[in-house]
C-alpha positions as CSV (number, residue, x, y, z in Angstrom):
1,M,45.1,-6.6,29.9
2,E,42.7,-7.1,26.9
3,A,39.2,-8.6,27.7
4,S,38.6,-11.7,25.8
5,V,35.4,-12.8,24.4
6,P,34.4,-16.3,25.1
7,P,34.2,-18.6,21.9
8,N,30.8,-18.8,20.1
9,H,29.7,-15.5,21.9
10,I,28.4,-12.9,19.5
11,V,29.0,-9.3,20.5
12,P,25.9,-7.2,19.6
13,P,26.6,-4.2,17.4
14,S,26.6,-0.8,19.0
15,S,23.2,0.7,19.3
16,A,21.5,3.9,20.5
17,A,20.5,2.1,23.7
18,H,24.1,0.9,24.4
19,P,26.4,3.1,22.3
20,D,30.2,2.5,22.2
21,L,32.9,3.9,19.8
22,D,31.4,1.9,17.0
23,W,28.0,3.5,17.3
24,S,26.7,5.0,13.9
25,Q,23.6,7.1,13.0
26,V,23.7,5.5,9.7
27,R,23.3,2.0,11.2
28,E,20.5,3.3,13.5
29,T,18.8,4.9,10.4
30,I,18.8,1.6,8.5
31,L,17.6,-0.2,11.7
32,M,14.6,2.2,11.8
33,L,13.9,1.9,8.1
34,N,14.0,-2.0,8.4
35,L,11.6,-1.8,11.3
36,A,9.2,0.3,9.2
37,V,9.5,-2.2,6.4
38,A,8.8,-5.1,8.7
39,Q,5.6,-3.3,10.2
40,I,4.2,-2.5,6.7
41,E,4.8,-6.0,5.5
42,L,3.3,-7.6,8.5
43,A,0.1,-5.3,8.2
44,L,-0.1,-6.3,4.4
45,R,0.3,-10.0,5.2
46,D,-2.3,-9.9,8.0
47,S,-4.8,-7.9,5.9
48,N,-4.3,-9.9,2.7
49,G,-5.7,-13.1,4.3
50,S,-8.7,-11.4,5.4
51,V,-9.3,-9.6,2.1
52,D,-8.9,-13.0,0.3
53,V,-11.6,-14.5,2.6
54,L,-13.9,-11.5,1.9
55,T,-13.2,-11.7,-1.9
56,D,-14.1,-15.4,-2.0
57,S,-17.1,-14.9,0.2
58,F,-18.4,-12.1,-2.1
59,T,-17.7,-14.1,-5.2
60,G,-19.7,-17.1,-3.7
61,M,-22.5,-14.8,-2.5
62,Y,-22.8,-13.1,-5.9
63,G,-23.0,-16.5,-7.6
64,N,-25.7,-17.5,-5.2
65,L,-27.6,-14.3,-5.8
66,M,-27.6,-14.6,-9.4
67,A,-28.8,-18.2,-9.2
68,L,-31.8,-16.9,-7.1
69,V,-32.6,-14.1,-9.4
70,E,-32.4,-16.5,-12.3
71,A,-34.7,-19.0,-10.5
72,A,-37.1,-16.1,-9.7
73,G,-37.3,-15.4,-13.4
74,A,-38.8,-18.7,-14.1
75,L,-41.6,-18.0,-11.5
76,P,-45.1,-16.7,-12.7
77,D,-45.5,-13.0,-12.5
78,S,-46.5,-12.0,-9.0
79,P,-45.6,-9.4,-6.4
80,V,-43.2,-11.9,-4.8
81,K,-41.3,-12.3,-8.1
82,V,-41.0,-8.6,-8.6
83,A,-39.8,-8.2,-4.9
84,I,-37.2,-10.9,-5.5
85,E,-35.9,-9.3,-8.7
86,E,-35.8,-5.9,-7.2
87,S,-33.9,-7.1,-4.1
88,G,-31.6,-9.1,-6.2
89,A,-30.7,-6.0,-8.3
90,S,-30.3,-3.9,-5.1
91,V,-28.0,-6.5,-3.5
92,S,-26.1,-6.7,-6.9
93,R,-25.4,-2.9,-6.9
94,Q,-24.2,-3.1,-3.1
95,M,-21.9,-5.9,-4.1
96,S,-20.5,-3.9,-6.9
97,Q,-19.7,-1.1,-4.5
98,A,-18.0,-3.6,-2.2
99,I,-15.9,-4.9,-5.1
100,V,-14.8,-1.3,-5.9
101,A,-13.7,-1.0,-2.2
102,F,-11.7,-4.2,-2.8
103,Q,-10.1,-2.7,-5.8
104,F,-9.0,0.4,-3.6
105,Y,-7.6,-2.0,-0.9
106,D,-5.6,-3.7,-3.7
107,R,-4.3,-0.4,-4.8
108,M,-3.3,0.5,-1.3
109,S,-1.4,-2.8,-0.9
110,Q,0.5,-2.1,-4.1
111,R,1.4,1.4,-3.0
112,L,2.6,0.0,0.5
113,T,4.6,-2.7,-1.3
114,H,6.2,0.0,-3.4
115,V,7.0,1.9,-0.3
116,C,8.7,-1.1,1.3
117,R,10.8,-1.8,-1.7
118,G,11.7,2.0,-1.8
119,L,12.7,1.8,1.9
120,D,14.8,-1.2,1.2
121,E,16.6,0.5,-1.5
122,L,17.0,3.5,0.5
123,G,18.6,1.6,3.3
124,D,20.9,0.0,0.8
125,I,22.0,3.5,-0.4
126,V,22.6,4.8,3.2
127,S,24.5,1.8,4.3
128,K,27.2,2.1,1.5
129,P,29.3,5.3,1.7
130,E,30.2,5.0,-2.0
131,R,26.4,5.3,-2.8
132,L,25.4,7.5,0.2
133,Y,27.5,10.4,-1.3
134,S,26.6,9.7,-4.9
135,P,24.0,12.0,-6.4
136,F,23.7,9.6,-9.3
137,A,22.7,6.8,-6.9
138,W,20.1,9.0,-5.1
139,H,18.8,10.3,-8.6
140,A,18.5,6.5,-9.8
141,L,16.5,5.7,-6.7
142,Q,14.1,8.6,-7.1
143,Q,13.6,7.6,-10.8
144,K,13.1,4.0,-9.9
145,I,10.5,4.9,-7.3
146,R,8.8,7.5,-9.6
147,A,8.5,4.9,-12.4
148,K,6.4,2.6,-10.1
149,Y,3.7,5.1,-10.0
150,T,0.8,4.2,-12.3
151,M,-1.3,7.4,-12.1
152,E,-0.3,10.8,-13.3
153,E,-1.4,12.7,-10.1
154,E,1.0,10.3,-8.2
155,R,3.9,11.3,-10.4
156,A,2.9,15.0,-10.1
157,M,2.9,14.6,-6.3
158,F,6.2,12.9,-6.3
159,D,7.8,15.5,-8.4
160,E,6.3,18.3,-6.1
161,V,7.7,16.6,-3.0
162,V,11.2,16.2,-4.6
163,R,11.1,19.7,-6.0
164,T,9.9,21.5,-2.7
165,G,10.3,18.9,0.1
166,D,6.8,19.9,1.4
167,V,4.9,16.8,1.8
168,Q,1.7,18.4,3.2
169,A,1.5,21.0,0.4
170,A,2.0,18.1,-2.2
171,L,-0.7,15.9,-0.5
172,Q,-3.1,18.9,-0.6
173,H,-2.4,19.6,-4.2
174,Y,-2.9,15.9,-5.0
175,A,-6.3,15.9,-3.3
176,R,-7.4,19.2,-5.1
177,D,-6.4,17.8,-8.5
178,R,-8.3,14.6,-7.9
179,Q,-11.4,16.5,-6.8
180,D,-11.1,18.9,-9.8
181,R,-10.8,16.0,-12.1
182,A,-13.9,14.3,-10.5
183,G,-15.8,17.6,-11.0
184,G,-16.1,18.2,-7.2
185,A,-17.8,14.8,-6.7
186,S,-16.4,11.8,-5.0
187,D,-16.7,9.8,-8.1
188,V,-14.9,6.2,-8.1
189,E,-11.9,5.8,-10.3
190,L,-11.3,2.4,-11.4
191,F,-7.8,1.3,-12.2
């Protein structure tokens, strides 16, 4: 006698925790990819709000600082005026460094967003047998991901990973190239 499912009862799909004859490693792979995407996107959303507050705060502080320095300029020459102007210049330099750090955060957010889109598209390929076994679909995905890279060293790293499959070697090569271009110093690169 066949077991019946009550109306409006949804039978959950087979999973690694409760496999049945319908279990699929492809479905498990897609599930894990989706989980990775969700975690990255949650981290980005949570941190974007904080960075927006910091950016607004720094913008306001910088405006107030410039108003103080300008007001100090109207004061008669004195050691206090010089101290205010020197402190204003020092704080201005520090704020510039903080703004560069925000730019790096923005770059990281862009990279992680690209990773999420790439994982989504990877999940789409893996979930469809006609695409899963198509070298053309895989090549198109790789080219789409590569095209999103804005810096030459990122594209070179991508090419090396695709060519060799060795992520650690590609990362080391990427770091060496960046250091060589910076002349061995840790100069800031604005983008």
